[in-house]
KOLROSE-427850 format. One line per 3 residues: number of its first residue (from 0); their letters; for each residue x, y, z of C-alpha. Coordinates in Angstrom, 3 decimals. Each point is the difference from the previous one (the first is absolute). Layout:
BEGIN
NUM = a = X/Y/Z | ...
This chain:
BEGIN
0 = mdr = 0.000/0.000/0.000 | 1.545/3.335/-1.003 | -0.074/3.078/2.232
3 = rhf = -2.731/1.815/-1.958 | -2.327/-3.035/0.150 | 0.787/-0.412/3.707
6 = lkt = -0.982/3.603/0.738 | -3.231/-0.350/-1.963 | -1.033/-3.214/1.699
9 = tal = 1.043/1.278/3.414 | -2.070/3.130/-0.503 | -3.029/-2.040/-0.993
12 = gag = 0.521/-2.379/2.911 | 0.270/2.828/2.496 | -2.920/1.915/-1.462
15 = vlt = -0.497/3.253/-1.844 | -0.420/3.249/1.863 | -2.928/1.697/-1.687
18 = lgt = 0.394/3.730/-0.140 | -2.582/0.616/-2.682 | -3.168/-1.095/1.812
21 = apt = -0.090/2.858/2.491 | 1.264/3.588/0.052 | 3.655/0.163/0.988
24 = kaq = 2.372/2.761/0.956 | 1.434/0.050/-3.521 | -3.479/0.370/-1.582
27 = ttk = -1.508/2.597/2.286 | 2.950/2.225/0.909 | 3.019/1.499/-1.677
30 = akt = 3.344/-1.504/0.912 | 2.123/2.120/2.332 | 3.482/1.257/-0.771
33 = ple = 2.276/2.658/1.477 | 0.985/1.006/-3.543 | -1.416/2.708/-2.241
36 = vkg = -2.959/-1.562/-1.844 | -0.228/0.659/-3.746 | -3.153/-1.970/-0.689
39 = yvt = -1.489/-3.434/0.625 | -0.414/-3.320/-1.762 | -2.575/-2.582/1.045
42 = epa = 1.236/-3.449/0.966 | -2.477/-2.664/-1.110 | -1.575/-2.150/2.708
45 = kqi = 1.556/-3.453/0.060 | 0.047/-3.226/1.973 | 3.266/-0.505/1.892
48 = pvv = 1.170/-3.610/0.473 | 0.657/-1.039/3.582 | 3.312/-1.867/0.024
51 = dta = 0.757/-0.289/3.707 | -1.410/0.363/3.485 | 1.418/0.357/3.510
54 = dvv = -1.156/0.678/3.520 | 2.406/2.931/0.252 | 1.324/1.926/-2.987
57 = ivg = 2.990/2.236/0.689 | 0.519/2.852/-2.478 | 3.680/0.921/-0.230
60 = ggp = 3.094/-2.078/0.754 | 2.140/2.579/1.774 | 1.068/-0.428/3.647
63 = agf = -3.588/0.461/1.214 | -1.520/-2.416/-2.508 | 2.729/-2.574/0.607
66 = aaa = -0.581/0.067/3.760 | -3.788/0.063/-0.403 | 0.035/-3.066/-2.259
69 = iaa = 2.140/-2.033/2.398 | -2.008/1.065/3.051 | -3.346/-0.770/-1.628
72 = arq = 1.170/-3.376/-1.320 | 1.196/-0.958/3.470 | -3.608/0.372/1.173
75 = gvs = -0.932/-2.939/-2.225 | -1.846/1.933/-2.724 | 0.700/0.039/-3.731
78 = vll = 2.048/3.012/-1.097 | 0.784/1.460/-3.420 | 2.587/2.791/-0.232
81 = ler = -0.289/2.258/-3.067 | 3.041/1.935/-1.221 | 0.446/2.017/-3.196
84 = qyf = 3.782/-0.496/-0.099 | 1.720/-3.368/-0.312 | 1.611/0.124/3.422
87 = lgg = -0.975/0.639/3.599 | 1.097/2.908/2.137 | -1.248/3.082/-1.831
90 = lft = 2.238/2.987/0.766 | 1.888/-2.121/2.546 | 1.575/-2.184/-2.674
93 = gcg = -0.961/1.762/-3.239 | 1.105/3.515/0.903 | 2.961/-0.887/2.157
96 = vtp = -1.651/1.192/3.225 | 1.609/-2.903/1.805 | 0.557/1.485/3.489
99 = iid = -2.880/-1.235/2.168 | -0.572/3.373/1.614 | -2.008/0.177/3.240
102 = mys = 0.632/-3.629/0.906 | 2.332/1.524/2.572 | -0.349/3.429/1.527
105 = ptk = 2.959/2.153/1.063 | 0.426/0.992/3.629 | 2.595/2.073/1.822
108 = sgk = 1.619/-3.194/1.249 | -0.363/-2.161/-3.117 | -3.107/-1.531/-1.513
111 = vqa = -3.276/-1.676/0.881 | -1.764/-2.577/-2.155 | -3.480/1.104/-1.028
114 = ikg = -0.937/-2.615/-2.618 | 0.364/-3.767/0.205 | -2.164/-2.731/-1.539
117 = ise = 0.333/-0.766/-3.717 | 2.429/2.871/-0.536 | 2.394/-1.576/2.480
120 = elc = -0.544/-3.452/-1.559 | 1.100/1.332/-3.390 | 3.026/1.732/1.518
123 = nrl = 1.047/-3.235/1.693 | -0.283/-1.871/-3.300 | 2.071/2.682/-1.751
126 = dev = 2.612/-0.089/2.747 | 0.333/-3.779/-0.336 | 1.143/0.410/-3.621
129 = hml = 2.166/3.047/0.800 | -2.230/2.349/-1.971 | -0.736/2.440/2.833
132 = nye = 2.102/2.816/1.356 | -0.766/3.101/2.035 | -0.201/3.626/-1.045
135 = nir = 0.380/1.615/3.399 | -2.778/-1.755/1.972 | -1.954/-0.985/-3.098
138 = pka = 0.096/-3.594/-1.298 | 0.821/0.195/-3.705 | -0.872/-2.832/-2.363
141 = dpe = 1.506/-1.056/-3.288 | -2.931/0.536/-2.414 | 0.511/-3.141/-2.068
144 = aak = 0.318/-2.193/3.080 | -3.142/1.621/1.422 | -1.984/-0.678/-3.199
147 = ylm = 0.938/-3.671/0.147 | -0.579/-0.480/3.728 | -3.316/1.843/-0.054
150 = eem = -1.282/-2.390/-2.670 | 1.257/-2.943/2.042 | -1.791/1.225/3.118
153 = ige = -3.243/0.576/-1.896 | 0.126/-3.557/-1.331 | 0.796/-1.453/3.411
156 = aga = -3.017/1.772/1.485 | -2.281/-1.471/-2.678 | -0.956/3.253/-1.714
159 = ril = -0.001/0.374/-3.788 | 1.469/2.800/-2.141 | -1.296/1.313/-3.313
162 = ygv = 2.450/2.304/-1.786 | -0.567/2.365/-2.897 | -3.498/1.089/0.980
165 = qva = -1.370/3.473/0.643 | -3.316/0.565/1.767 | -2.202/1.898/-2.446
168 = evv = -3.329/0.015/1.845 | -1.927/-1.651/2.801 | -3.437/-1.580/0.011
171 = mtg = -2.214/0.798/2.962 | -2.953/-1.810/1.517 | -1.575/2.707/2.075
174 = dai = 2.836/1.565/1.993 | 2.187/-3.110/-0.153 | 2.607/-0.998/-2.576
177 = sav = -0.900/-3.199/-1.832 | 2.744/-0.042/-2.655 | 2.949/1.934/-1.360
180 = ile = 0.477/0.457/-3.729 | 3.555/-0.308/-1.301 | 1.815/1.084/-3.132
183 = sks = 2.529/-2.610/-1.047 | 1.770/-1.598/-2.935 | -2.844/-2.536/0.115
186 = grv = -2.548/2.746/-0.588 | -2.417/1.627/2.410 | -0.922/-2.585/2.627
189 = avk = -1.628/-0.078/3.426 | 0.920/-1.539/3.346 | -2.696/-0.578/2.603
192 = akf = 0.855/0.939/3.573 | -1.649/-0.280/3.380 | 2.375/2.565/1.479
195 = vvd = 2.443/2.493/-1.524 | 3.060/1.678/1.491 | 1.158/3.104/-1.870
198 = csg = 3.801/0.014/0.146 | 0.397/1.749/-3.345 | 1.934/2.897/1.523
201 = dgd = -2.152/2.474/-1.894 | -3.333/-1.079/1.451 | -1.261/-1.170/-3.394
204 = vld = -2.791/-2.112/1.460 | -1.086/2.873/2.243 | -0.611/2.069/-3.098
207 = yvg = -1.915/-2.714/-1.836 | -2.372/-0.725/2.897 | -0.663/3.654/0.754
210 = edf = 1.523/0.091/3.474 | 0.997/3.401/1.345 | 3.676/0.927/-0.353
213 = tiy = 2.369/2.965/-0.138 | 2.768/0.420/-2.562 | 3.419/1.057/1.290
216 = kdd = 2.853/1.157/-2.206 | 3.652/-0.555/0.856 | 3.469/-0.344/-1.499
219 = iga = 0.505/-2.560/-2.762 | 3.588/-1.190/-0.085 | 2.045/-3.144/-0.454
222 = mwr = 2.577/-2.329/1.498 | 2.388/-1.986/-2.171 | 3.102/-2.168/0.238
225 = ign = 3.527/0.427/-1.312 | 2.511/-2.821/-0.447 | 3.795/-0.218/0.358
228 = aeh = -0.451/2.753/2.555 | 2.381/-1.182/2.724 | 1.822/3.313/-0.062
231 = akr = -2.952/2.297/-0.579 | -0.439/2.465/2.829 | -3.622/0.639/-0.899
234 = gnp = -2.959/-2.260/0.566 | -0.637/-2.617/2.659 | 1.429/-3.528/0.239
237 = tav = -2.190/-3.026/-0.697 | 0.170/-3.675/0.898 | 1.914/-0.630/-3.245
240 = kgv = 3.682/0.958/-0.099 | 0.722/2.862/-2.361 | -3.659/0.965/-0.428
243 = rtr = -1.287/3.269/1.442 | -3.356/1.747/-0.108 | -0.573/3.566/-1.119
246 = htv = -3.023/2.180/0.675 | -1.634/3.167/-1.257 | -3.040/1.635/1.563
249 = gek = -1.077/1.063/-3.487 | -2.699/2.550/-0.637 | -2.015/1.487/2.840
252 = tqd = -3.782/-0.203/0.450 | -0.816/-2.075/-3.062 | -3.243/-1.645/-1.117
255 = gld = 0.542/-3.752/0.120 | -3.298/-0.692/-1.786 | 0.776/1.915/-3.213
258 = myn = 1.332/-2.402/-2.621 | 1.519/2.810/-2.084 | 1.795/1.389/3.031
261 = ltr = 1.259/-3.437/1.037 | 1.355/-0.627/-3.499 | 1.802/3.342/-0.048
264 = iqi = 1.514/-0.580/3.426 | 1.128/-3.535/-0.864 | 1.849/1.215/-3.105
267 = klr = 1.582/2.855/1.948 | 1.092/-2.312/2.823 | 1.521/-2.535/-2.389
270 = khm = 2.107/2.751/-1.573 | 1.074/1.164/3.450 | 1.033/-3.513/1.081
273 = wed = 1.972/-0.652/-3.171 | 1.863/3.295/0.180 | 0.622/-0.464/3.726
276 = aln = 1.749/-3.312/-0.659 | 2.138/1.560/-2.744 | 1.019/2.815/2.327
279 = lrn = 0.923/-2.412/2.789 | 2.386/-1.789/-2.365 | 2.151/3.142/-0.061
282 = npd = 0.942/-0.542/3.660 | 3.266/-1.794/0.907 | -0.218/-3.821/-0.111
285 = ced = -3.542/0.169/-1.424 | 0.844/-0.454/-3.679 | -1.844/-3.327/-0.144
288 = lfl = -3.068/1.180/1.924 | -3.228/-0.575/-1.908 | -3.746/0.486/0.303
291 = ldt = -1.160/-3.400/1.229 | -3.758/0.526/-0.128 | -2.662/2.667/-0.027
294 = psv = -3.433/-0.251/1.650 | -2.688/-1.830/-1.930 | -2.655/1.807/2.059
297 = vgv = -0.303/3.774/0.222 | 0.710/1.221/3.541 | -3.436/1.354/0.886
300 = rit = -0.117/0.658/3.733 | -3.687/0.671/0.608 | -3.297/0.526/-1.850
303 = ril = -3.466/-1.049/1.255 | -0.496/-0.297/3.769 | -3.080/-1.685/1.450
306 = nsv = -2.273/2.154/2.108 | -0.495/-2.935/2.319 | -2.227/-0.620/2.995
309 = fnv = 2.802/1.728/1.918 | 3.065/1.613/-1.551 | 3.061/-0.062/2.255
312 = tve = 0.844/3.502/1.196 | 3.334/1.745/0.362 | -0.916/0.749/3.601
315 = gai = -0.621/-3.685/0.690 | 3.376/-0.948/-1.449 | 1.935/2.740/1.789
318 = kgk = -1.624/-0.614/3.380 | 0.191/-3.786/-0.267 | -3.722/-0.599/0.190
321 = syd = -1.179/-3.549/0.713 | -2.936/-1.498/-1.917 | -2.283/-2.811/1.109
324 = dvi = 0.053/-1.322/-3.568 | 3.773/0.280/-0.553 | 1.294/-2.288/-2.767
327 = gft = 3.657/0.996/0.090 | 2.662/2.603/0.596 | 2.133/1.921/-2.437
330 = gsd = 3.242/1.848/0.513 | 0.775/3.687/0.201 | 2.694/0.381/-2.638
333 = sni = -0.903/3.576/-0.972 | -0.205/3.451/1.508 | -3.587/1.216/0.482
336 = sfe = -1.423/3.447/0.696 | -2.880/0.301/2.443 | -1.459/3.107/1.604
339 = gkv = 2.963/2.105/-1.029 | 2.644/-2.390/1.292 | 2.262/-2.330/-1.978
342 = yka = 0.301/-3.461/1.514 | 3.211/-1.612/-1.232 | 0.066/-3.726/-0.669
345 = pqr = 2.122/-1.049/3.027 | -2.313/1.974/2.295 | -3.172/-1.619/-1.305
348 = kiw = -1.690/-3.177/1.171 | -1.025/-2.915/-2.131 | -3.737/0.347/-0.628
351 = qip = -3.048/-2.217/-0.307 | -2.289/-0.524/-2.974 | -3.605/-1.007/0.772
354 = yra = -2.046/-2.465/-2.036 | -2.482/2.781/-0.767 | 2.639/1.716/-2.160
357 = ltp = -0.077/-2.974/-2.410 | -3.800/-0.108/-0.122 | -2.148/1.784/-2.607
360 = krv = -3.229/1.639/1.075 | -2.328/-1.677/-2.505 | 1.184/-3.145/-1.805
363 = pnl = -0.347/-2.969/2.420 | 2.444/-2.392/-1.676 | 2.937/2.320/-0.625
366 = lva = 3.074/0.881/2.046 | 2.864/2.322/-0.896 | 3.693/-0.441/0.793
369 = grc = 3.292/1.489/-1.078 | 0.554/3.652/-0.717 | -3.697/0.755/-0.650
372 = fgf = -1.479/-0.840/3.420 | -1.506/2.872/2.017 | 2.381/2.553/1.566
375 = erg = 0.460/3.742/0.237 | 2.290/1.758/-2.474 | 2.674/0.685/2.603
378 = lty = 0.601/-3.746/0.444 | 0.695/-0.622/-3.688 | 3.676/-0.845/0.391
381 = dsr = -0.413/-2.694/2.641 | -3.274/-1.357/-1.355 | 1.207/-0.710/-3.518
384 = evg = 3.276/-1.710/0.911 | 0.760/-3.631/-0.824 | -0.096/-1.195/3.607
387 = tcf = -3.397/1.576/0.622 | -1.321/-1.588/-3.193 | 1.098/-3.468/1.156
390 = mtg = -1.713/0.551/3.346 | -3.335/1.372/-1.262 | -0.119/-2.692/-2.682
393 = qaa = 0.439/-2.772/2.555 | -2.795/1.443/2.139 | -2.374/0.439/-2.947
396 = gta = 0.636/-3.511/-1.323 | -0.560/-1.517/3.430 | -3.230/1.963/0.453
399 = agi = -1.230/-1.026/-3.457 | 0.612/-3.655/0.831 | -1.891/0.334/3.270
402 = aiq = -2.866/1.776/-1.758 | -0.321/-2.865/-2.492 | 0.061/-2.658/2.701
405 = trc = -2.495/1.769/2.261 | -2.118/1.307/-2.889 | 0.050/3.590/1.129
408 = scr = 0.736/3.381/-1.553 | 3.258/1.881/0.402 | -1.559/2.188/2.680
411 = evd = -1.320/-3.012/1.940 | 3.322/-1.811/0.412 | 0.559/-0.925/3.646
414 = irq = 2.881/2.237/1.027 | 1.103/-2.233/2.858 | 0.127/-2.997/-2.320
417 = lqq = 1.954/2.042/-2.549 | 2.490/1.217/2.601 | 0.451/-3.457/1.488
420 = nlr = 0.663/-1.345/-3.480 | 2.514/2.757/-0.768 | 1.854/-0.592/3.259
423 = sqn = 0.285/-3.677/-0.921 | 1.725/1.193/-3.210 | 2.537/1.953/2.078
426 = vkl = -1.504/3.386/-0.886 | 0.838/2.705/2.544 | -3.173/1.424/1.544
429 = dw = 1.180/1.092/3.443 | 2.240/2.836/1.130
């Protein structure tokens, strides 16, 4: 049986999602875009073949999606992880953002560990193969080793991955998600889901389901690696001898949802990285230095942020507020201004994130993790970091698994059960 025949028969066996028998979002409303609109075309109504189904569908295979998939699968439910690239890790592995910032938090006397759980499991696996080093207090992974080990851990947990797919729409039954529609090399197909976790980084699912969100703009930059750089005085060492990372903040306050802007920035950054490597070769003992790799993912820091049941406040983070529904801590790796005072990283406490910050106000079978969960603008730096994404993803995946098993909505998950489960996974919940 060839692949095309397999897809056809699988679609027929799984059923056909009928979008033409009732009014849908595409038929009754105009599609949204942040771009200047120069007219409209009408997309014909069509039946979308259902090719897969899962208890929990995770959208996005970055640090949050990776952790969510493992955590959900460990609850004994079926899990399908959707990723548009052909590797896991998102910006962590695809943009060279390999320091796991906020896993540890600086103090005047050293460091304190804020994040454990799956993040620590991955670090231990990386350390075993000598593909982890430290950038100050930050664990720093080799991106290729991380891609491989993340896939291994997903498989060991019993979750499945589907690469090369982009969520194009969702199908709703009332306020709940019943399926996600994907664009792929196999055509436009649908996957049925009982529960969805949006780990897309940009809150793509939030937009499709009509949940409330705010759009933040921030710098769009890049990290990249140079080889034969033993004698280079610029950049940071990696776990591989002779390989160093370089970094540019890039352009300030950029729209990460504008495809024209992202294209322009990517071209500009690639030119910068190439010329940077050529300039470094002019330094003594750097004649053989070369540009090892450039990011395959544009370094967007922040876009859509969920207006959740409760968005974490700057005041709560600064004052070390405790929450009854805490699902994890994150570090304080950045300086933050509050009420006219600048709180420097070593002076700040690690801070808690409550379950409510991952919970939408309307859709009952959706949770949000990664850099698009609910928080105030002043917490952007800490909230979007790799370590925080691992932690919120693990909590969301665990909660989704519990919701499936107990047949409840995201807002009805038993917090004590969730916290007990997270503690059993070595997640830090107590001061």
